[in-house]
C-alpha positions, 0 to 999 in steps of 0.5 A: 631601082637606081636612076641616073647611072651616068651611062646615058651621057655616053655619045650615041646613047639612046634611051630605051624603056619598055614594059613586059606583059604576059598574056596581055597582063602587065608584069614588069613596068618601067624597065629602062637603060637609064635605071638598072639595065646595063649593057652586057649584064644579065638581069633576072626576074622570076614570074610564076604563072599558070596556063590553063586549057593549053592556051600557052604563053604570050610574052610582049615587050611594049616599048615606052621610049625608043625600041625595046631590045632583048638579047636573051630569054629563058622560060622554064616549065615545071610541068611535063608540057613544053613552054613555047615563046612566040 
């Protein structure tokens, strides 16, 4: 992942870094707007997981620095059941 993109020098820029956990397990770490997360650009990650005993999925964005901000999320289920995001 590239770092030091230069946009962190903008006036009013606030560093934001967070980790993504699914069902209390770390899945992606070190997501940051000083790396490859840019304003108004989509980022896509595919994470395959199985849900057993109808326990569902819990998605947690844990702030490391600043506040974790999310402006969109998509989850798809290949099974007939519904995926619920809390």
